[in-house]
C-alpha positions in Angstrom: -23.7 36.4 47.9 -21.4 34.9 45.5 -20.3 38.3 44.0 -19.4 39.9 47.4 -17.2 36.4 48.2 -15.6 37.0 44.7 -14.8 40.6 45.3 -13.5 39.9 49.1 -11.1 37.2 47.5 -9.5 39.6 44.5 -9.1 42.1 47.4 -7.9 39.8 50.1 -4.8 38.8 47.5 -4.5 42.3 45.6 -2.3 43.3 48.6 0.1 40.5 48.1 3.8 41.8 47.5 5.3 41.5 44.1 8.0 39.3 43.5 10.7 39.1 41.0 10.5 36.6 38.3 12.2 33.5 39.6 13.8 31.2 37.0 12.3 28.0 36.1 15.1 25.7 37.1 14.8 21.7 36.7 16.6 19.5 39.4 17.3 16.9 36.5 19.1 19.5 34.1 22.1 18.2 32.7 24.2 21.1 33.8 24.0 19.9 37.4 21.2 17.0 38.0 24.0 14.4 38.3 26.0 16.3 40.8 25.8 14.5 44.5 24.6 17.0 47.0 27.0 17.7 50.0 28.7 14.8 50.7 26.0 12.5 50.4 25.6 9.4 47.8 22.4 11.3 46.4 22.2 13.5 43.1 20.5 17.0 43.1 18.2 15.1 40.1 17.3 12.4 42.6 16.3 14.4 45.8 17.4 18.2 44.7 14.1 19.6 44.7 14.8 22.0 47.9 18.3 22.9 46.7 16.7 23.8 43.1 13.9 25.9 44.6 15.8 27.8 46.8 18.4 28.4 43.9 15.8 29.6 41.8 14.7 32.1 44.6 18.3 33.7 45.1 18.8 34.2 41.5 15.2 35.9 41.1 16.7 38.4 43.7 20.0 38.7 42.0 22.2 37.1 44.3 25.5 35.9 43.0 27.5 33.1 44.1 31.0 32.9 42.9 30.3 35.7 40.5 27.2 34.2 38.8 23.9 34.4 39.3 22.5 31.4 41.8 21.7 28.1 40.3 21.8 24.5 41.5 25.3 23.9 40.8 26.7 27.3 42.2 24.3 27.1 45.6 25.2 23.3 46.1 29.0 24.1 46.2 28.7 27.3 48.6 26.6 25.0 50.9 29.1 22.2 50.6 31.9 24.5 51.6 29.8 27.3 54.3 27.9 24.5 56.4 25.1 24.6 54.6 24.3 20.9 55.0 23.5 18.9 58.1 24.6 15.1 58.1 25.5 14.9 54.5 22.8 16.5 52.6 19.8 17.8 54.9 19.4 21.3 53.9 20.4 23.7 56.8 17.6 26.5 56.6 19.8 29.2 58.5 22.5 28.8 55.9 20.5 31.5 53.6 21.0 34.2 56.4 24.5 34.6 54.4 22.5 35.9 51.7 20.2 38.4 53.4 17.4 36.0 54.2 16.1 35.3 57.9 14.0 31.7 58.5 10.9 32.8 60.1 10.0 29.5 60.8 8.9 26.1 59.7 5.3 25.5 60.2 2.7 22.6 59.6 0.0 23.5 56.9 -0.5 26.4 54.8 -1.7 29.4 57.1 1.2 30.5 58.2 2.9 30.6 54.7 -0.2 32.6 53.5 0.1 35.1 56.3 3.9 35.4 55.5 3.6 35.8 52.0 1.0 38.4 52.4 3.6 40.4 54.4 6.1 40.3 51.5 8.3 37.2 52.6 9.1 33.9 50.8 8.1 30.5 51.4 9.0 27.0 50.2 6.0 24.4 50.6 6.3 20.9 51.3 3.9 18.8 49.4 3.3 15.3 47.8 2.3 14.4 51.4 5.9 15.6 52.7 8.1 14.1 50.0 8.7 17.5 47.6 9.7 21.1 48.4 8.5 23.7 45.7 9.2 27.8 45.7 5.5 29.5 46.2 5.6 32.3 44.0 2.4 33.7 44.5 -1.1 33.2 45.7 -4.6 32.9 44.6 -8.0 32.5 46.5 -7.6 28.8 46.5 -3.6 28.0 47.0 -0.2 28.8 46.1 1.2 29.2 42.6 4.8 27.7 42.4 8.1 26.9 40.6 8.1 23.2 40.7 11.4 21.8 40.0 10.7 18.5 39.1 6.9 18.4 38.2 4.9 20.5 35.7 2.9 21.6 37.9 2.0 25.7 38.7 0.1 25.5 41.5 -0.8 23.9 44.8 -4.1 24.0 46.9 -3.8 25.3 50.4 -5.1 21.8 51.7 -2.2 19.9 49.7 0.6 21.7 51.6 2.0 20.0 54.7 4.3 22.6 56.2 5.7 25.7 54.8 9.2 27.5 55.5 9.3 31.3 55.0 12.0 34.0 54.9 12.3 37.4 55.6 14.8 39.8 53.5 17.2 41.0 56.0 19.1 43.1 53.2 19.6 43.5 49.4 20.9 41.2 47.1 24.4 39.9 48.7 27.2 38.6 46.8 29.0 35.4 48.1 
């Protein structure tokens, strides 16, 4: 019985789409950590887990901003001038449409992320009891592998995921 479960788990996740290599950005990197997010008083180091994760995803898909591959600095500058923030620093989830990504939705728990990633979409996970975002880079039979911009973690169990925000590619890499 155990062997059947293991084989099923391997087969279930072997259909997962291959993702590009996403760079490991850290939100407190000296190149951008002290930069203010949007028009707020907060820095990328202090609250920039999502913008850092998003810039890693864009970079992995070869997307350039201002002639450079995406990084937290270039993305923050772009978002400041293109309606990428609501209320000073809240990320506008639809702002990624300019880069060829369509928001599929923001849903509670891990199930929507599992389904979406099996379909080849990319997801951001809200974890740490709703206080931290990470980029999902793959799945195992028990959870997501991730790129974490703040902590040295490489995975979260499905039950640790509070919410998922997933995107579909609508076109190939776009430069802004």
